[in-house]
C-alpha positions as CSV (number, residue, x, y, z in Angstrom):
1,X,-320.0,9.9,214.6
2,X,-316.5,9.2,215.6
3,X,-316.7,5.5,216.0
4,X,-317.9,4.8,212.3
5,X,-315.3,3.0,210.1
6,X,-315.0,4.3,206.6
7,X,-314.7,1.7,203.9
8,X,-312.0,2.4,201.3
9,X,-312.9,1.8,197.6
10,X,-310.0,0.8,195.4
11,X,-306.3,-0.4,196.0
12,X,-303.6,1.3,198.2
13,X,-300.4,2.6,196.7
14,X,-298.5,-0.3,198.2
15,X,-300.7,-3.0,196.5
16,X,-300.5,-1.3,193.1
17,X,-296.5,-1.2,193.5
18,X,-296.3,-4.8,194.6
19,X,-298.4,-5.8,191.5
20,X,-296.2,-3.7,189.0
21,X,-293.3,-5.3,190.5
22,X,-294.6,-8.7,190.1
23,X,-295.5,-8.1,186.6
24,X,-292.1,-6.6,185.9
25,X,-290.1,-9.5,187.3
26,X,-292.5,-12.0,185.3
27,X,-291.9,-10.2,182.1
28,X,-288.2,-10.0,182.6
29,X,-288.0,-13.8,183.1
30,X,-290.2,-14.6,180.0
31,X,-288.0,-12.2,177.8
32,X,-284.8,-14.0,179.2
33,X,-286.4,-17.4,178.3
34,X,-287.1,-16.0,174.7
35,X,-283.7,-14.6,174.2
36,X,-282.2,-17.9,175.2
37,X,-284.4,-19.9,172.9
38,X,-283.4,-17.5,170.1
39,X,-279.8,-17.9,170.7
40,X,-280.1,-21.6,170.8
41,X,-281.9,-21.7,167.5
42,X,-279.2,-19.6,165.8
43,X,-276.5,-22.0,167.1
44,X,-278.5,-25.1,166.0
45,X,-278.9,-23.2,162.5
46,X,-275.0,-22.9,162.4
47,X,-274.4,-26.6,163.2
48,X,-276.9,-27.7,160.5
49,X,-275.5,-25.5,157.7
50,X,-271.9,-26.7,158.8
51,X,-273.0,-30.2,158.7
52,X,-274.6,-29.8,155.2
53,X,-271.4,-28.1,154.0
54,X,-269.3,-30.8,155.4
55,X,-271.4,-33.5,153.7
56,X,-271.4,-31.8,150.4
57,X,-267.6,-31.5,150.6
58,X,-267.5,-35.3,151.2
59,X,-269.7,-35.9,148.1
60,X,-267.3,-33.7,146.0
61,X,-264.3,-35.9,147.2
62,X,-266.4,-39.0,146.3
63,X,-267.2,-37.8,142.9
64,X,-263.7,-36.5,142.0
65,X,-261.8,-39.6,143.3
66,X,-259.7,-39.8,140.2
67,X,-256.6,-38.1,141.9
68,X,-255.5,-37.6,145.5
69,X,-255.5,-34.4,147.0
70,X,-253.6,-34.5,150.4
71,X,-255.1,-31.3,151.8
72,X,-257.5,-28.8,150.7
73,X,-258.9,-25.7,152.7
74,X,-261.3,-22.8,152.0
75,X,-263.8,-20.6,153.2
76,X,-267.5,-20.7,152.6
77,X,-270.2,-18.1,152.9
78,X,-267.6,-15.8,154.6
79,X,-268.3,-17.6,157.8
80,X,-267.3,-21.3,157.7
81,X,-263.6,-22.3,157.4
82,X,-263.4,-25.9,156.1
83,X,-260.5,-28.3,155.7
84,X,-260.3,-31.6,153.7
85,X,-257.7,-34.1,154.7
86,X,-257.3,-37.5,152.5
87,X,-255.2,-40.3,153.9
88,X,-254.5,-43.6,152.0
89,X,-254.8,-46.4,154.7
90,X,-253.4,-49.1,152.5
91,X,-250.8,-49.1,149.9
92,X,-252.1,-51.9,147.3
93,X,-253.1,-54.6,149.9
94,X,-256.5,-54.6,148.0
95,X,-256.8,-56.3,144.7
96,X,-257.0,-54.6,141.2
97,X,-255.5,-51.0,142.3
98,X,-258.3,-50.3,144.7
99,X,-257.2,-48.5,148.0
100,X,-259.0,-47.7,151.2
101,X,-258.7,-44.2,152.2
102,X,-260.0,-42.0,155.0
103,X,-261.6,-38.5,154.1
104,X,-261.9,-36.3,157.1
105,X,-263.9,-32.9,156.6
106,X,-263.6,-30.2,159.3
107,X,-266.0,-27.2,159.3
108,X,-265.3,-24.5,161.8
109,X,-266.8,-21.0,162.4
110,X,-266.8,-18.4,165.0
111,X,-264.1,-16.0,166.3
112,X,-261.6,-18.9,166.8
113,X,-261.5,-22.2,165.1
114,X,-262.0,-23.9,168.3
115,X,-265.0,-22.2,169.1
116,X,-267.5,-24.1,167.1
117,X,-266.5,-27.1,164.9
118,X,-267.9,-30.1,163.3
119,X,-265.9,-33.0,161.8
120,X,-267.1,-35.9,159.4
121,X,-265.1,-38.8,158.5
122,X,-265.7,-41.3,155.9
123,X,-263.9,-44.3,154.6
124,X,-263.8,-44.9,150.9
125,X,-262.7,-47.5,148.5
126,X,-261.1,-45.8,145.5
127,X,-259.0,-46.6,142.3
128,X,-255.4,-46.2,142.8
129,X,-253.4,-43.2,142.0
130,X,-250.0,-44.2,141.0
């Protein structure tokens, strides 16, 4: 009976190790993709909230246009630092005391002001502030 081949049932240890290794590598790649997606979603949310804050500040300036404020700064939600700069572009060239002004709103967040920042600029016609 020496010439009879014995059939093996099941997997060898090497086959099991290769299968587990492939499964582990695939799982790590998928987890990395999910982590990157979550990080990107967080950054997008920060940009969206900063844009909403900047737009709200521009609307406040539009509503309270009775007097000029050269520079206004503040912090919102303990995360977003904002800065408003108003610049009158013409000094009475428009009739009836109406002036053209440029309003710039910068909102920054992160560890340094240059890390993440959004800026909105709006031109407004406003009554003069003599």
